N, C-alpha and C positions, 0 to 999 in steps of 0.2 A: 112782919116783913120777911123774916126767914122762911115762914110757911109759904108766902107768896112766891118767893124765889124758888123754893123746892118744887112748888106746883108748876111754875113756869119751865123749870129744868126738866121735870118729868114729862110735861106736855111736849116740850121740844124733842125729848128723847123718843117718845112714842111716835111723833110726827116723822122723825128720821127713820125709825123702823118701818113705818108705813111706806115712806118713800122708797126705801131700800127694797121692800117687798114688791112694790109697784114696778120697779125697774129691774128686779131680778129676772134674768132670762131663763125661763124653764119652758121646754118644749114637750108637749104631750105626744111622744113618738107613736104610741098606740093609736091615738086619734088621727094623727097625720097619715099613718099607714092605712088605716081604715078608709079614710077619704080617698087616698091614692087608689086603693083597691076598687072603690066604687067607680071612680073615673075610668080605670083601665078595663073594667068589665064592659063599660060602654065602648071603649076602644076595640076590644075584642069583638064585640057585636057588630061594629061598623067595618071591621076588616076581616071578612071571611076568606079573602084570597091571600094565601101564604106567599105569593110572589110580589105583593105590593106592601112595602114596609112603611109604617107610619113615620113621617118626617116632620111635617109642619102644617100650617094652613095657608092657603092662597089668600091674596087680598080680599077676595069675595067671600071668604069664610069656608070655602070647600076644601076638603082634605088634599094635602100634597103628599103623595106616596112616591116611593122610589124603589128601584130594583135592588136585588141583593148585592150588585156590584158597587153600589153607592157606599161611600165611606161610613155612613151612619147606620148601616143595616143591622148591626149587632146590638144596638142600644135597646131596642124594644125587647128582645129576648132577655137581655141582661136585666132590664127593670122587672120583668116577670119573675126572674129568679129571686130578685131582692124581695118582691112581694111574697113569694114562697118562703124565703128565709124568715120573714117577719111573722107570717101567719101560720106556716106549716100546713096550709090548706092544700090538699093534693090537686085541687082544681087549678091552682097556680102552677104547680109542678108540671101538670099535663100540658098547659098552655105554653109554659116556658120551653118544654121539650120539643113542641111542634115548631115554635118560632126559632129555636136554636137550630134545629135541623134544617130549617129553611135556608140557612146561609152556608150549609156544608160545602157546596160546590166551590165556594170562594177559597177553600183551602189550596187550591191549585192556581190561584190568581197571582201571578208575578208581576202584574202591571200596576200595583198600588203599594204604597208604604203603610197603608192604614189597616193592615190585617190584625193588629192589635185591637183596635176598635171593633173591627168586623167579627173577629173570631174569639178573642180572649175575653171580651165582655160577656158574651152569652155562654160559650163553651167553658171558659174558665170558671165562671160562677156555677155553672151546672156541674162541672167536675168537682169543685170544692164541696158542693152540697149533696151530691149523689155518689161520687166515686165511680161514675160510669167510665169504664175503660175505653169505650168507643169514643168518648169525648177526648180522651188523652191522645189517641191515635190521630184524630182529625187535627188537633192542635199541633202536634209534632209535624205533620205535613204542612200545615199552614205556616209554621215558623220557619221551615225550610224554604218555603216560597218567599217569605219576607226577606230572608237572609240573602237571597240572590240579588237584592237591590243594594247590598253593601259592596262597594268597590275599595279594596285595600289601598289602591293607589290614591284615592281621594280621601279616604278615612272617615267617610260618612255614608249614611243610607240615603240613596236618591229618593226624592219625594216625587216629582213629576218627571215625565220623560222629556219635557221641554217646556220652556216658559219665556216668552218675550225675547226670543233669540238666544237664550242661554240653554245649554245642554244638560246642566247638572245642578238644578235648583234644589235647595233643602230648606224646608220650613221648620220653625220651632215646634210645631205640632208633633213632629217626628219623635220628640222625647216621650210621648205618651205610649208609643208602641215598643219601647224597650223592655217594659215589664214582661211582655209576651216572650221576648227572646231570653230573658233571665230565667223564666220558668222553664223554657225549652232546654237551656243549658243544664239546669238542675235535674230535669227529668231524663234527658237522653245521655248526659255525661259529655256532650259535645261542647268543647271549650270555645269553638268558633262563635257560637251564639253569645257567649259571655264576652269574649274579646271584642267582637264587633260592637256590642252595646257600649262597652267602656270607651272604645276608641271614638265612636260617634259622640258620646256624651262629652268627652274631652275636647273634641274639635268644635262642638257647638258652644261649649263654655268659652272657648278661646275666641270664637269668631262671631257669635250671635249677640253678645251682650255689650252694652255701652258701659261707660265708667260709672253711671248711676245704677247699674244693674237692671235697667230696662232692656227689653229684647227687640231686636229687629224681627220682622216676620220671615223674610226670605233672604237667604244667603246663596249667591250663585257661584259655583265653583268651576274652575278650569283644571287643566292638567296638573297632576301632582298635588291636588288639593289647594291650588292657589285661589284665593278669594278675588272674584272679578267684580262683584257688586253686592250691595246690601239694600234690599228693597222691601216694599210691602205689597200685599195682595188684597188683604181685607181691612187694613188699617186706614187711618186718615191720610197719612203721608209716610214716606220712607223714613222719616226721622221720628215719627210719633210712636207712642206705646199703645198698640192695639191690645185691648183689655184681655181678650181670651187668649192671646199669645202669651201674656204675662202669666195667666193662669196655667197654661200648659207647661211653661217653664218651671213654675213653682211645684206643680205636681210631679213633673218628670224628675227633678233633681232630688225631691224628697224620696221618691222611689229608688233613685240611684244610691242614696245613702243607706236605705234599708237593705238593698241587695248586695252592696259592697262593703259597707261600714267605713268607706273612705271619707275622712274629715272634710276634704275639699268639697264634696257634694253637699254635705250638711251646711257648710259655710255658704255655698251658692244658693241653696234653698232659703236660708235665713236672709241673705242679702235681697233676694227677690221679694220675700215676704215683707221686709222693711220698706222696700220701694213701694209696694202696693198699699200697705197700711198707713204709711206716713205721707202718701201723696196728697198735695193740697186740693186736688180735684176728686178725691174719694168722698162721696156723700156720707152723711151721718149714719145712714142705714147700711153702709158699706157694700151696697150693690153698685158696681162701677158703671160709669157711662161706657158705651161701646168702644171708645178710645179714650185714654186718659188725657189726650191732647185734642180732642175734638173741638172744633172752633166755636161752636154754639153753646157750650156749657154755660148755664145749667139747662138750657132748652134742647139738650141732646137726649137720645134714647138711652135707657139703661140696658145692660145685658145681664139678664138673670142667669143665663148659662155660664157666663164667666164667674158670677158670684157663687154658683153651685160648685163649680170645680175648685175655686179658691177655698171655700168652706171645707170641702172634703179633704183637700190637701193640708190645710191648717190643722185639722183634727189629728191627722197622722203626724205632722211635723211637731206638734205640741208634745208628743211622746218622746221625741229625740233631743229637743233643745234643752240645754241646761239652764239658760238664762231667761228665755222668753216663753217658757212653757205656758204660763198663765195668760200672757198677752195673746198668744196664738189661739188657745182654747176659747178665750173670751171673744175674740174677733170671729172665730169660726161659728160660735154660737149666735152672735149678733147677726151674721149673714143668714144663718139658717132660720132664725126667728123672723127676720124680714121676709125671707121667701115664703115662710109659712103663713104670713099675714095676708089679708085680703088685697093688699097693694100688688102682690105678685102671684098669689095662688088663685086659680080660677074658682068661680062658683060651680057647685056640683051640677054636672050635666052640660056645662058650657065649654068653650074653648076647644071644640073638637075632641073632647075627652082627654086632652093633655092636662097635666097637673099645673104647670107654671105658665104664666104669661110673660110678656115683655123681654124676649130674647132678641139678639140681633145676629143673623148669619153673616151677611156681607153688605154693609151699607154702601160702599163704593160701587157695588154692582146692583144696588136697589133690589137685593135678594134677601128675603126672610128678615125684614126689618120690623121690629116691635111686634113679634109673633111668638107662639109657642114653638119649641124645638125639642125634638125627642131626646137629645143628649143633655139638655137642661134637666129634664125629668130624671134621667138616669143618675146623674151626679147628685141631684137633690135627694134621691132615695138613698144613695150611698152615704151621703153626709148624715142623714137621719140615723141610719144604722150605726154609723161610727160614733155619733153623739150618744146614742143609747148604750153602746157597749162601754164607752169610756165613763159614762155616768154611773154605770154599774161596776166600775173598777175592773172591767174585763179587757184583755188584750184584744187589739184589732186582729181580724182574721185575714190571712193572705195564703195564696197557694205556695 
């Protein structure tokens, strides 16, 4: 009887170990980067024109390319730098240099708030990996252009020059461009960049977030920074939680804590993380629907781009949190593992040579729905590199 019990106990223990091993989330970063490199070799081959930046696919499967003035123009060059960082293959460095310099002229663009995406993603990674002083000069010019959109009387960086009758709309996406200004402040010694970033983040914290720490997409300001309206542009409704908007906020306030060490930003990032991770509409694979409040859930599209941004942000946030470190790292790894699975990762040579499938640009505008998106790939590669470094007990790298 005792031997039988011991055998059953041993069998149960072995079964438990096998189950734990089966569900242990380990990602072969080298393998995933090799696949990404194969896909992007195809992308480079299909994009010989440096004035046409890979963006997505049209409904008929043909490439959707955009000009350098489009807010996503920097992501392709940034992804090429990540491939160089992973492989150290000079072919990727050469390709990254070409596509990075292809957006140089946007350094003088004062008509957009997205110069962080457009310039810091390619030039910032290029500078971090090569120490090319020419990149530094271009970024400083670009940061000065971005800073012209900050009006001290309003206390926020203006997003669009006009929207639905409002003169000063600000979107939560703006939080992603502050990292660029922080870098410029450190590099140039100009405190204006730093102060503008902090003021913008403080007013966004005050005006963009609901009591449950979900975010509005658009806040429309009037004179003296008075809030006139809280709306959405790409979400389901003004009162819904557009998934990528929540991701932008999470990533942005994580960066704010890194750059300032102010506790309120860490608290805000953790509040946003808890809203996302504990939301009843977050699927088990943790890839969110395009809007947390989309009416047709579970028959709504997922947004792999939001998942990639959330994963990358959570890997960094896990390094700062005292109480939720394991939760954030585990959740980030779950998301990354899901994205690396056939459910979201394209088959080799398919998907217009993009890496990930199933992202959503703007469903209300029937634009880029259930399709690859260049920024989904960028943040996926960033998350892979962060996972790899943290798994090796190495600090994350920032400029």
